C-alpha positions in Angstrom: -27.4 -11.4 4.9 -25.4 -11.2 8.0 -22.8 -8.6 8.3 -19.4 -9.9 6.9 -15.9 -8.0 6.8 -12.6 -7.6 5.1 -9.8 -7.2 6.9 -6.7 -5.0 5.9 -3.5 -5.3 7.9 -0.8 -7.9 8.4 1.3 -5.2 9.7 1.1 -1.2 10.3 1.9 1.7 8.0 4.4 4.0 8.8 6.1 7.1 7.0 9.8 7.5 5.8 12.1 5.1 4.3 15.5 3.4 5.1 17.0 -0.3 4.8 14.6 -3.4 5.0 14.8 -5.4 7.8 13.2 -8.9 8.3 9.9 -8.1 9.9 6.2 -8.3 8.8 5.2 -4.7 10.2 5.6 -1.4 8.7 8.4 1.0 10.4 10.3 3.6 9.3 13.4 1.1 9.1 12.0 -0.4 5.8 12.3 0.5 2.2 9.4 -1.8 1.6 6.1 -1.8 3.3 3.2 -4.2 2.8 -0.1 -5.0 4.0 -2.7 -7.8 3.3 -6.4 -7.2 2.1 -8.5 -10.3 2.9 -11.9 -11.8 3.6 -13.0 -13.1 6.9 -15.0 -16.2 7.2 -17.7 -16.5 4.6 -17.2 -12.8 3.5 -15.4 -14.0 0.2 -18.4 -15.9 -1.2 -20.4 -12.8 -1.1 -17.6 -10.1 -1.9 -14.9 -10.3 -4.3 -11.6 -8.6 -3.5 -9.4 -7.9 -6.7 -6.1 -6.1 -7.0 -5.7 -3.4 -9.6 -2.5 -1.6 -9.4 0.3 -4.2 -10.7 3.0 -1.7 -9.2 1.6 -2.2 -5.5 -0.5 -5.2 -5.7 1.5 -8.2 -5.4 -1.5 -10.9 -5.4 -4.9 -11.0 -7.0 -7.3 -11.8 -4.4 -7.1 -15.9 -5.0 -8.2 -17.4 -1.6 -9.5 -14.3 -0.4 -6.3 -12.4 0.5 -4.5 -9.4 -1.5 -0.8 -8.4 -0.4 -0.3 -4.5 -1.1 3.6 -3.0 -0.9 4.7 0.5 -1.1 8.3 1.2 -1.6 7.8 4.4 0.0 5.1 6.3 1.8 6.4 9.8 1.7 7.1 11.7 5.0 5.5 15.2 5.9 3.2 14.9 2.6 -0.1 13.7 1.1 0.5 10.6 -1.0 -2.6 9.1 -3.1 -2.6 5.9 -4.7 -5.3 5.1 -7.4 -7.1 1.9 -7.9 -5.3 -0.4 -5.6 -8.1 -2.8 -5.4 -11.5 -3.2 -6.6 -14.6 -4.8 -4.3 -17.3 -6.7 -6.0 -20.7 -7.8 -4.7 -21.6 -11.1 -5.8 -24.6 -11.7 -3.8 -28.0 -11.4 -5.4 -29.0 -8.4 -2.8 -27.7 -4.8 -2.4 -24.8 -4.6 0.6 -23.6 -1.4 2.4 -19.9 -1.3 2.7 -18.1 0.8 5.5 -14.6 0.7 7.1 -13.2 0.9 10.3 -9.5 2.0 10.6 -7.3 1.6 13.6 -3.9 2.7 14.3 -2.4 5.9 16.0 -2.5 7.9 13.0 -5.8 6.0 11.3 -7.4 9.2 10.9 -4.8 10.3 8.6 -5.7 7.2 6.3 -8.5 7.4 3.7 -9.8 5.1 1.2 -12.1 6.9 -1.4 -13.8 5.4 -4.5 -12.0 5.9 -7.7 -13.5 9.0 -9.8 -14.4 10.7 -6.3 -17.4 13.0 -6.8 -18.1 14.3 -3.3 -21.5 12.5 -2.9 -22.7 10.6 -0.1 -21.2 7.3 -1.3 -17.5 8.4 -2.0 -15.5 7.5 1.2 -15.3 4.0 2.4 -15.3 5.5 6.3 -18.0 5.2 8.9 -16.7 8.3 10.8 -15.5 11.4 9.4 -12.6 11.2 7.1 -9.4 13.4 7.4 -9.3 16.9 6.0 -7.0 16.5 3.1 -6.5 19.1 0.5 -6.5 18.1 -3.1 -3.7 20.8 -3.7 -1.3 18.8 -1.7 -1.5 16.0 -4.2 0.9 16.6 -7.4 -1.6 17.5 -10.1 0.7 16.2 -12.8 1.0 12.8 -11.1 -1.6 10.1 -11.9 -3.0 10.5 -8.5 -4.7 13.5 -9.5 -7.3 11.4 -11.7 -8.6 10.7 -7.7 -11.4 13.6 -8.2 -12.2 16.0 -5.6 -15.1 19.1 -4.8 -14.3 21.7 -3.0 -10.6 20.8 -2.5 -11.4 18.2 0.3 -11.4 14.6 0.5 -14.5 13.3 2.0 -16.7 16.3 2.5 -20.2 15.5 3.4 -19.5 11.5 2.9 -21.9 9.0 4.5 -19.3 6.7 5.2 -21.2 3.6 3.6 -21.0 2.9 -0.1 -24.0 0.8 -1.4 -23.4 -2.1 -4.1 -26.0 -3.6 -5.9 -26.0 -7.0 -6.8 -23.2 -7.6 -9.2 -22.0 -4.2 -9.0 -18.2 -3.5 -8.2 -16.2 -0.1 -7.2 -12.1 0.6 -7.4 -10.7 2.4 -4.3 -7.7 4.7 -3.9 -5.7 5.2 -0.9 -4.7 8.6 0.5 -2.1 9.1 3.2 -1.4 12.4 5.2 2.0 12.1 7.0 2.3 16.1 7.6 3.5 16.6 11.1 4.0 12.8 11.5 7.7 11.3 12.5 9.3 9.1 10.3 9.3 6.3 12.9 5.9 6.5 14.1 3.2 3.8 13.2 0.3 5.5 11.2 -2.2 2.4 10.5 -2.4 -1.0 12.0 -5.4 -2.4 10.3 -8.3 -1.5 8.3 -11.8 -3.5 8.8 -14.0 -3.4 5.9 -17.6 -4.3 6.8 -20.7 -5.0 4.8 -24.4 -5.5 5.6 -27.6 -5.6 4.2 -29.2 -2.4 4.4 -32.1 -3.6 5.9 -30.0 -4.7 8.7 -28.6 -1.2 9.1 -32.1 0.7 9.7 
């Protein structure tokens, strides 16, 4: 199986909020922020993408594209959104999946498998994920359903998640905007790759 990828990003992610303007990019001058999650090339035949959260997900992955919108990304805080989307391996082989974010503060955004348990298959990142304290999230909110170990997201994560044939995982997104000005772009895009484990040895 050849390496395949999903692409997240039809704009950029920024903190803060104000009046909406008519552009497709994220900025502090927008009350609504959106980006797309889509498959690239023939990846849609191998990896299915499905939106889960009806509040944030505007499309259901039909045609290999998913639109995710946020009315607010809080400034100077840690925000977590559970079960944004699900990835399913439709192929007959196991695949390893990982993500590579890009943007000025890409190290402040992490996608974690829902029901995070601090194993090596938890964080959808190739490199070290950001250090985000679980205490920063409101324990009374729905976001607390993303579980943490030792108070940190991504601790000891291997970065790649193995999907067996027919297996699927749902993912949450966590953004740390502490110390970032409200007019600064955080994330431009995220490319999510999948490859046969044998190709990665």
